[in-house]
C-alpha positions in Angstrom: -43.3 5.5 -124.7 -43.4 8.6 -126.8 -45.8 8.4 -129.8 -43.6 10.2 -132.4 -45.4 11.1 -135.7 -48.6 9.1 -134.9 -46.9 5.8 -135.6 -48.8 3.7 -133.2 -48.6 0.2 -134.8 -44.9 0.3 -135.7 -45.6 0.1 -139.4 -43.8 3.4 -140.2 -46.8 4.7 -142.1 -48.8 7.7 -141.0 -52.3 6.2 -141.5 -55.4 6.4 -139.3 -55.9 3.3 -137.2 -58.0 0.7 -138.9 -57.7 2.2 -142.4 -56.2 -1.0 -143.8 -59.0 -3.0 -142.2 -61.7 -0.9 -143.7 -60.1 -1.2 -147.2 -60.0 -5.0 -146.9 -63.6 -5.0 -145.8 -64.7 -3.1 -148.8 -62.6 -5.4 -151.0 -64.3 -8.5 -149.5 -67.7 -6.9 -150.0 -67.0 -6.2 -153.6 -65.8 -9.7 -154.2 -68.9 -11.2 -152.6 -71.1 -8.9 -154.6 -69.4 -9.9 -157.8 -69.7 -13.6 -157.0 -73.4 -13.3 -156.2 -73.9 -11.4 -159.5 -72.1 -14.1 -161.5 -74.1 -16.9 -159.8 -77.4 -15.2 -160.3 -76.7 -14.4 -164.0 -75.5 -17.9 -164.7 -78.6 -19.4 -163.0 -80.8 -17.1 -165.1 -79.0 -18.1 -168.3 -79.3 -21.7 -167.4 -83.1 -21.4 -166.8 -83.5 -19.6 -170.1 -81.6 -22.3 -172.0 -83.6 -25.0 -170.2 -86.9 -23.3 -171.0 -86.0 -22.8 -174.7 -85.0 -26.5 -174.8 -88.5 -27.4 -173.6 -87.5 -28.9 -170.3 -90.3 -27.1 -168.4 -93.0 -27.7 -170.9 -95.6 -30.4 -170.1 -95.1 -33.7 -171.9 -97.8 -34.5 -174.3 
């Protein structure tokens, strides 16, 4: 039961506990942010195209 070299999880890598979990959390946050940015930009482009096509103008 001797903790040699700080290898607590048996992975053989001297890394602080939870380092991999924090990195994946940042990656998930980056992917979600990028997805929201793409969705918002595509919605804005769609609204501009619809406006320029006259879909929001009052019918006369």
